[in-house]
N, C-alpha and C positions, 0 to 999 in steps of 0.2 A: 191380549194375544202376545205370545213370547216372540221376541225378535230373533231372527236368524243370526247364527254366529257370524261375526264380521260385518254385521249391519251397522246402522247409525247408532243404535243403543249401545253396542259394545265400544264403539269409538268414543262415546261420551263417558262411559264408565271407566275405561282403562286407557286414557290418552298416554302416548309415549312422552316421557319427561322432556324430550328435546324435539318433539314434533316427529319428523321423519327419522327412521333409524339411521339414515346416512348423514344426518346433520351433526351428531356428536363426533363422528369420524372427521368430518371436514373441519369442525371447530378445533378438535385436538390437533389436527395437522397444521392449522394456521398458528396455533399457540406454540406447538413444539418445533416448528420449522426454524424459527430464528435461534432457538436454544441449540438445536442440533447443528446448525450451520456455524455457530460460534466455535464449536469444537472441532471443525474440519481440520484446521491447521493453526499452528502458532502464528502470532502476528505481532503488532506493535506493542502489545501489553505483555509480551513474553520476550524481552530483549536478550540478545546474546553477545552484545558488544557495548563499548562505552558510549557511542553515539546513540544507539537505541535506548540505552538506560537513561541517558540525559533527556531524551525526548519523552520517555515515559514519565520522568519526574516533572517535566513541564506540564504534561497533560493532567497529572494527578494534582499538582499545585494549582493549576487553573480551575480544575473542578472544585477543589476545596474552597478557593476564593469565591467562586460563584455560588456555591452552596451556602456560604456565610451570609449571603443576602437573600437567597431563594427560600431557605428553610424558615428564617424569621418572618419573611413576607407571607408565606403560606400559613404559618402559625398565627400571625396577626390577623389575617383574613378570617380564619376559622374562629379566632377569639372575638373579633368584632361581631361576626354573625351570631355567635352564641350570646354575647353580652347584650346586644341591642335587639334581641328577639322580642316579640310582642308581649309575652307574659311577664317579662322582667320589669318590675316596677321601679327597681333601683337605678336603671339606666336613665341618664339625664337627656332630655330632648331639647336641643338648642336650634330651633328653626331659623334664628337670625344670625347664626355663626357664619362668619365670612373669612376671617384671616387669623393666623397664629404664627408669629415669628418663630417660636420654638418648633412648631411642627414643620414649617418650611425648612428650618435648619436640618432637622432629622431627614426629611424627605430628599433633600439635595445632597447632604454630606455623605450619606451611606453609598449611593451610587457613584459619587465622585471618588470616594476612597477605593471602591471596588475597581473602577476603571483605572485608577492610578496603579493599583497593585497588579492588575492584569497587564497593563502596559509595561510595567517594570519587568515582569517575568518574561514577556515576549521580547522586549528590547534586549535584555541581558542574554536571554537564551539564543536569540537570533545571531548575536555576535559571537557567543561562545561556540556555537555549532555551525559557524561558517564552513561550508563544504570544502572550500579551497585551502583551509588552514590545516597544516600537518598535525597529526595526533602526537601528543607527548609520548615518547617511547625511547628505550635504550637500544632498540633494534631498528635497522634501516628499513624503510618501507619497500614493499614489493610493487613494482610498476606493472600495471595491467591496462592495456588499451582496449576499449570497448567500442564495437560498431553495431548499431542496430540496423537490421536489414528487414526485408519483407519475407517472411515474418519469423525471424530467428535472430540469435545473438552470436556475434563473433568476438572471442576474447584472444587478444594477442599478448604474449609475454615477450617484450622486445629484448630484454637482457638474457632470457633463457632461449630465445629464438624458436619457440614453439607456439602453437595456437590451438584453440578448441572451439567447438560450436555447441551452443546450448548446454554447456557444462563449465562451471568455474571452479577450479581447484586452487585453494589458498592455504597457507600455513596458519594455524591458530596462534593467537597471541602476537601476530606481526601486523603492523599497519599496512593497509593496501591503498596505494595511490592509483585511483582510476582516472584515466583521461578518456573522455567519451565523445563520440560523434555519431551522426546518422548518415547512412548511405541512401536514405530515401526520405520519407516524411518524418515529422517530429514524433518522437516516442518518449517514454519515461523509463528510467532505470530504477528499479525499486526492489530492495531486499528488506522486507518489513522487520525482521528480527535484528538486523544489523543497523538500520537507521535510515538516514535522509534519502528521499526520492529526488531525482534530478533529471532534467530534460536532456535528451540528445537531439541535436539540431544539425541539419545538413549545412556544410560549409563552415562550421565552427566547432571548437572543442571546449568542453566544460570539464571542471576538475571536481573530484570527490575523494574524500578520505573516509574509509571504514575499517573496522577491525572485528574479527570474531575472537572472543576471549577463550572459548573452549572448542574442542573438536565437535563436529556435528554436521548434519545436513540441513541446509536452509533453502527456502524457496525464493526464487527471484522471478520477477515478472515485469511486464509493461503495464503501467497504470493509465495509459492514455490511448483511447480508441484510435486505431490507425489502419483500419481496413478489414478485409475478409478473414485474415489469419490472426486477428488480435487475441482471440480466446486461447490460442495455442502458443502464444509468444511468451513462454516461460522457460525457466532453466533451474537446475539444481546447483547450489553452492556447497561444495564439499570442503569443510574446514578440517584439516588433518594436521597431525604433529609435523614439526619441521623436517624430521628425517624422512617421513613418508612423502612429503611434498618433494623433497630432493630426489627420492626414488622415483616418483611419478614423472618428474622432468626427465630423468635419465632414461626411463623406459619409453617415454614418448619421443624423445629426440632421436632423429634418424630413422624412425619407423612411420609408415603411412605416407600420405601425399605431401607435397610441398605447397606452401601458401605463397603465391606470387601473383603478379598481375593477371596471368592467364587463368589460374585456378580461382582467383577471386571473382573474375567475370562470370564463371560458372556458378560459384556460390551465391552470387548476387541475384540470380534469377529467383523469382517469387516461388515460394513453397511454404507449406504448412506442416506442422508436427514433425519437424526435422529431428531425427534421432541424434543424440550426442556422438561426436567423433572428434578426432584430433588431427593436427598437422605436425608431422615430425620435423619440419623445417619451415620457418616463417621469415619472410623478408622484413627486417626491422624498419625499412623505409616505407612500407606499404601504408601504414596508418596516415602518415603525412600526405601521401598521394591521394588518399581518400578525402582527407579534410580539405586540401587545396583543390579538390575536384579535378586533379590530373587524370584520375580514374573516374569516368562519368558516373553520376549518381543514378540510382534505380528509377524506374518509371513511376513508382508509387501506386496506390490503389487506383484501379480503373473504374471510375464512377459510372454505374449503369451498364458496363461491359466487362464483367469479371472474367478472368482467365478460367476456362473450364477445367484446367488441371489444378487450379487452386481453390476455387469456390464451387460448392455444390449448387449454387443458384443458377438457374437457366436464364439465358438472355431472352428478353421480350421485345 
């Protein structure tokens, strides 16, 4: 008797190569997702400044040193498995073998050399890339004071007496001297294409030198979870020619609100996804008042009781 279409007989005759038709879609999504995500935006392997380039070099050198032991180890494992296979009568079987000084020398010397090389690369690189060491340049550095808030970034240009929120404008080819602090909980200041990540901490200031070699727009972010607005705590870095930076300062100065103790108290209130804006006049003493806590620090994330104006989570 002929089976009906779609019955058990058809299932056995024409099985789907991946089982359910939805399976290949899921498998492809899992395989393609990491590849697609890697192309979302440039990062540490696409440096745009001397610090970022030096850090990429350390990563590549460290990878090459590790591959120098990993690849031969994998090859030796496959070679041993092939040579000492059961059908190979040429392989010598030594059941009483216990010790070989030459093998011990090889087994221990290669890892020791690898660790020594990796340690040397890390030791030299960590000193050469000390974030507080000025970058060699014939141009004077631009001073920028950075304050991490809940959940936005404040950039103060003390010599230009202007400030901006969630947007950092710098001249390309000029070293930038960052002085950083936090007005709330600990955060991290990170511009992947320019280089080193550094922590911002309440009640103290850290130093960082970076430089953008060419004009462009780079992404900055906080790499340390710090509450409800963490995912929106990012900013754009606009590296522009020197004349355009000068024009931006001139256009910003004298227009818009003034950044002083009163306006800072309003800015310090928790908010997410703050759109970039500028202050036409900034008090150059404000940053020191924040560091010394003459201006009270923010409350920080409210664990279990989020602000309904900040977090979509409902209180329970």
